[in-house]
Each structure stands twice: as structure tokens, then as C-alpha cells.
C-alpha positions in Angstrom: 179.7 66.0 -5.4 181.7 68.3 -6.9 185.4 67.9 -6.2 187.2 70.8 -4.4 190.7 72.9 -5.4 193.3 73.5 -2.9 196.6 75.6 -3.3 199.1 75.4 -0.7 202.6 76.1 0.2 205.5 73.4 -0.4 209.5 73.9 -0.3 210.4 71.9 -2.9 208.4 70.2 -5.8 210.5 66.8 -5.8 210.0 66.3 -2.1 205.8 66.9 -2.9 205.9 64.3 -5.9 207.9 61.5 -3.9 205.0 62.2 -0.9 201.9 63.1 -2.5 202.9 60.7 -5.9 205.0 57.7 -4.3 203.7 58.0 -0.7 200.2 58.5 -1.4 199.6 57.3 -4.6 197.7 60.4 -6.1 198.1 60.8 -9.7 200.5 63.8 -11.1 198.8 66.6 -13.1 200.1 69.3 -14.8 202.9 71.3 -13.6 205.1 73.9 -13.9 208.7 75.1 -12.4 207.0 76.7 -9.5 204.0 74.4 -9.0 202.1 71.2 -9.4 199.1 69.3 -9.2 198.0 66.2 -7.7 194.6 64.4 -7.9 194.1 64.0 -4.3 191.2 61.3 -4.0 189.7 62.8 -6.8 190.3 66.5 -6.0 192.7 68.9 -7.2 195.5 70.3 -5.3 197.9 72.7 -6.2 201.5 72.5 -4.3 203.1 76.1 -5.2 206.8 76.3 -4.3 207.0 79.2 -1.5 209.8 80.6 0.7 209.0 82.0 4.1 207.6 81.1 7.4 204.0 79.6 8.0 201.5 79.6 11.1 201.7 76.3 12.8 199.5 75.8 16.2 197.2 73.0 17.8 193.6 72.8 18.3 191.4 69.8 20.0 189.4 67.2 18.6 187.2 65.9 21.8 190.8 65.5 24.5 192.9 65.0 21.3 195.8 67.8 20.3 195.6 68.1 16.3 197.1 70.3 13.9 195.1 73.4 13.3 196.2 73.9 9.8 195.5 70.9 7.8 193.5 69.3 4.9 192.5 66.2 4.2 190.0 63.7 2.9 187.2 61.3 3.8 187.4 58.1 2.4 185.0 54.8 2.6 186.2 52.8 5.6 188.0 50.1 3.7 189.9 52.5 1.8 190.8 54.4 4.6 192.1 51.4 6.2 193.9 50.2 3.5 196.0 53.5 3.0 196.7 53.3 6.7 198.2 49.7 6.1 200.2 51.2 3.1 201.6 54.2 5.2 202.5 52.1 8.0 204.4 49.9 5.6 206.2 53.1 3.8 209.0 54.5 5.3 207.0 57.7 6.6 205.7 58.5 10.5 202.2 58.9 11.6 201.9 62.6 13.2 198.9 60.6 14.7 199.0 56.7 14.1 195.5 55.5 13.0 193.0 54.8 15.2 189.2 55.1 15.9 187.8 59.0 17.4 184.3 59.1 19.6 184.0 54.7 19.1 180.4 53.8 19.4 178.6 57.3 19.8 177.3 59.3 16.4 180.6 60.3 14.1 182.5 57.2 15.1 185.2 57.5 12.4 188.9 56.4 11.9 191.7 59.3 11.6 195.1 59.6 11.0 197.7 62.8 10.4 200.9 62.9 8.4 202.9 65.9 7.3 204.1 66.1 3.9 208.1 67.4 3.4 207.0 71.1 3.6 205.4 70.5 7.1 201.9 70.5 5.7 199.4 68.7 8.1 197.1 65.9 6.3 194.5 64.2 7.8 192.8 61.1 6.4 189.3 60.4 7.9 186.7 57.3 7.2 182.9 57.7 9.1 182.0 54.2 10.4 178.2 55.4 9.6 179.1 58.0 6.3 175.4 59.3 7.0 177.4 60.7 10.3 179.7 63.1 8.8 177.1 66.5 9.0 175.4 64.8 12.3 175.1 67.2 15.4 178.1 66.7 18.2 177.1 65.2 21.0 178.3 66.1 24.4 181.5 64.1 24.1 182.5 65.5 20.6 182.6 68.8 21.9 184.9 68.2 24.7 187.8 70.5 24.8 190.8 70.9 26.9 
């Protein structure tokens, strides 16, 4: 699988460094005065300083309200549990606390959401059965409000 690259807006490089490197444990890559790269679980993310407003909104997964604009990573279950435990012990609030979604169904997954210091939403997921990542939806998966 090829790693992805994602560029996104931040308010402050040092706040981004404290969150992505300090809280999440992502190694720091290259950087300049207006951007910084991180190794986000084998993927390259580039945080660029931006001034101004960004869209906000929500969507639904099943019956759960989630931040509409977000990015994240799929982790092996044990790695997801370890990260959830690490964040639980850190002084960083969850937007959505770690829990299991679609329990006992195809697509069963652990998930939690955080926001970085610039209000970017991140989702961390693990599938109980990794082969279900692209499995067709069941009726309860497709439910919305």
C-alpha cells in the first residue's frame, strides 16, 4: 500500500508540534517557517500555517454525529487500543471517546476523535476484522438521522 500525503491548515507550528509529536508520538519531518511535516503512522502530513476561517460541520455514521471535515488513520486493533490508552492518560480531550461502532456486525470498528490545537478533527480507527474495511454496508451502517 502506498502512503498518502495530506496538507492541511494550522494556526501555529509549535502547537502542532506539541500535539502531533508530543501527544500522538508522530516523528517530525522537514519544516520551514510556515509549515511542518509529520510521519503520521507511515503517511506524510504537512501542516501549513493559515490565517482565516475554515468550514465546520457534522455528518452521521450510523446514528453517531461526527465532525464532517476530518482525516485519520486505520490502525491494527492492538495499536489503536494502545493509542487510545495513551491519549486517555494525556491532558488532551476526546471529541468522541474511544468506543466500538457496529459491534457484532460486518465493519465492527473501534473509533475515537480528537481535535488538534488548530481545531482540525482527526479520527483513529481499527477494524475488528481488517478484511471488512471495504465491506458493503449493512442496513444499520447506512442509517442516518
